[in-house]
C-alpha positions in Angstrom: -40.8 -32.3 12.1 -44.2 -34.3 12.9 -46.8 -32.0 14.7 -47.8 -33.3 17.9 -51.5 -32.7 18.0 -51.6 -34.0 21.7 -49.2 -31.3 23.2 -51.7 -28.1 23.0 -54.7 -29.9 24.9 -51.9 -31.6 27.6 -50.6 -28.1 28.2 -54.3 -26.6 29.0 -55.3 -29.8 30.8 -52.0 -29.7 33.0 -52.8 -25.7 33.7 -56.4 -26.7 34.4 -55.5 -29.3 37.0 -53.3 -26.4 38.7 -56.3 -24.0 38.7 -58.5 -26.5 40.1 -56.0 -27.4 42.7 -55.9 -23.9 43.9 -59.5 -23.6 43.8 -60.1 -26.6 45.9 -57.5 -25.9 48.6 -58.0 -24.0 51.4 -56.2 -20.9 53.1 -54.1 -21.8 56.1 -54.7 -20.1 59.6 -51.9 -18.9 61.8 -53.4 -17.1 64.7 -55.5 -14.5 63.3 -53.9 -14.5 59.9 -55.2 -16.3 56.7 -52.4 -17.1 54.4 -52.9 -17.9 50.9 -50.2 -19.8 49.2 -49.5 -20.6 45.5 -51.0 -24.1 44.7 -48.5 -27.2 45.3 -48.9 -28.5 41.8 -47.7 -24.9 40.5 -44.7 -25.2 43.0 -43.7 -28.4 42.2 -43.8 -27.5 38.3 -41.8 -24.5 39.0 -39.5 -26.5 41.2 -39.2 -29.2 38.7 -38.6 -27.2 35.8 -35.9 -25.3 37.4 -34.1 -28.4 38.8 -34.0 -29.9 35.5 -32.7 -27.1 33.8 -30.0 -26.8 36.6 -29.0 -30.3 35.8 -28.9 -29.9 32.4 -27.2 -26.6 32.7 -24.5 -28.3 34.8 -23.9 -31.6 32.4 -23.7 -29.1 29.1 -21.3 -26.7 30.6 -18.2 -26.5 29.2 -18.9 -29.1 26.6 -16.9 -28.2 23.0 -20.0 -28.9 20.9 -22.5 -27.1 23.2 -22.7 -23.4 22.4 -22.1 -20.8 25.3 -25.5 -18.9 24.1 -27.1 -22.1 24.9 -25.9 -22.2 28.6 -26.8 -18.7 28.9 -30.3 -19.2 27.6 -30.6 -22.1 30.0 -29.5 -19.7 33.0 -32.1 -17.3 31.9 -34.8 -19.8 31.9 -33.8 -21.1 35.4 -33.8 -17.3 36.7 -37.4 -16.5 35.1 -38.6 -19.7 36.8 -37.3 -18.7 40.4 -38.6 -15.2 39.8 -41.9 -16.3 38.7 -42.3 -18.3 42.0 -45.8 -18.1 43.5 -46.4 -15.2 46.0 -48.1 -15.6 49.3 -51.0 -13.4 50.4 -51.7 -12.7 54.1 -54.9 -11.2 55.4 -55.4 -10.4 59.3 -57.5 -7.6 61.0 -54.8 -5.0 59.8 -55.0 -5.3 56.0 -53.5 -7.5 53.1 -49.8 -8.3 52.7 -48.0 -9.8 49.5 -44.8 -11.4 50.1 -42.2 -12.8 47.5 -39.0 -14.2 48.3 -37.0 -12.1 46.1 -38.8 -8.7 46.9 -39.7 -6.6 50.0 -43.4 -7.1 50.9 -46.3 -5.2 50.0 -49.0 -4.2 52.2 -52.3 -2.2 52.0 -54.2 -1.5 55.1 -57.8 -2.1 55.1 -58.8 1.6 55.6 -57.1 2.6 52.5 -58.3 -0.2 49.9 -60.0 1.7 47.0 -61.3 -0.9 44.7 -61.0 -4.4 43.8 -61.7 -5.8 40.1 -61.0 -9.3 38.2 -58.6 -9.6 36.0 -57.4 -12.6 33.7 -57.0 -16.3 34.8 -59.2 -15.7 38.2 -57.1 -13.1 39.3 -58.4 -10.2 41.7 -56.5 -6.8 41.7 -56.9 -5.1 44.9 -56.1 -1.0 44.4 -54.8 0.8 47.8 -53.9 4.3 48.1 -50.1 3.6 47.8 -50.0 0.0 46.4 -51.5 -2.6 44.6 -51.8 -6.7 45.4 -53.0 -9.2 42.7 -54.7 -12.3 44.2 -53.5 -14.5 41.3 -55.8 -17.4 40.4 -53.2 -20.0 41.5 -53.5 -18.9 45.1 -55.5 -21.0 47.4 -59.1 -20.2 48.6 -60.0 -17.4 46.1 -63.8 -17.4 47.7 -62.5 -16.9 51.0 -60.0 -14.0 49.9 -63.2 -12.6 48.4 -65.4 -12.8 51.6 -62.5 -11.1 53.6 -62.0 -8.5 51.0 -65.8 -7.4 51.1 -66.0 -7.8 54.9 -63.1 -5.8 56.1 -62.6 -3.3 53.4 -64.7 -0.5 52.2 -65.2 -2.5 48.9 -68.6 -4.0 48.8 -68.3 -5.6 45.0 -65.4 -6.9 43.4 -66.0 -5.1 39.7 -65.6 -6.4 36.3 -63.5 -4.0 34.4 -65.4 -2.2 31.4 -68.9 -3.7 33.1 -71.9 -1.5 33.0 -72.2 -0.6 36.9 -74.5 1.7 38.9 -75.5 4.3 36.2 -79.2 4.6 35.3 -80.7 5.8 32.3 -83.9 8.1 32.5 
């Protein structure tokens, strides 16, 4: 099998476009709520791959030359893509809420936010007294989320894990 040298840069370029689109898009406003959705490119990618795998599964199901484990693997991939669908983060004067289509919502009131730290791929992890919410790098308007977080909660700085913070040597 020949090595496709262009495949790795193409994948990294595609992921960079998804993160760039999320960085350039703005949070939606609905009354006093700010809604930070996943980027449209990521939703298109997840939806397109799920639809493509579903069509392939429907065509191959029951064919005698196609193994049954192949169908189960395709079903597993479709389920993984649907479970990985981007979540929606909502902020308002009460706190932060995280919505998934397949799971109950998680909320943290502003007064219960203990700290926030950066994570990989430009994500921000917000830790509350009883819950954690991760603002992923592909959610829209990261800068606005950071401003809302520092303005409304007791967190004044989003820390970098492992960074030297606040201690003074004598």
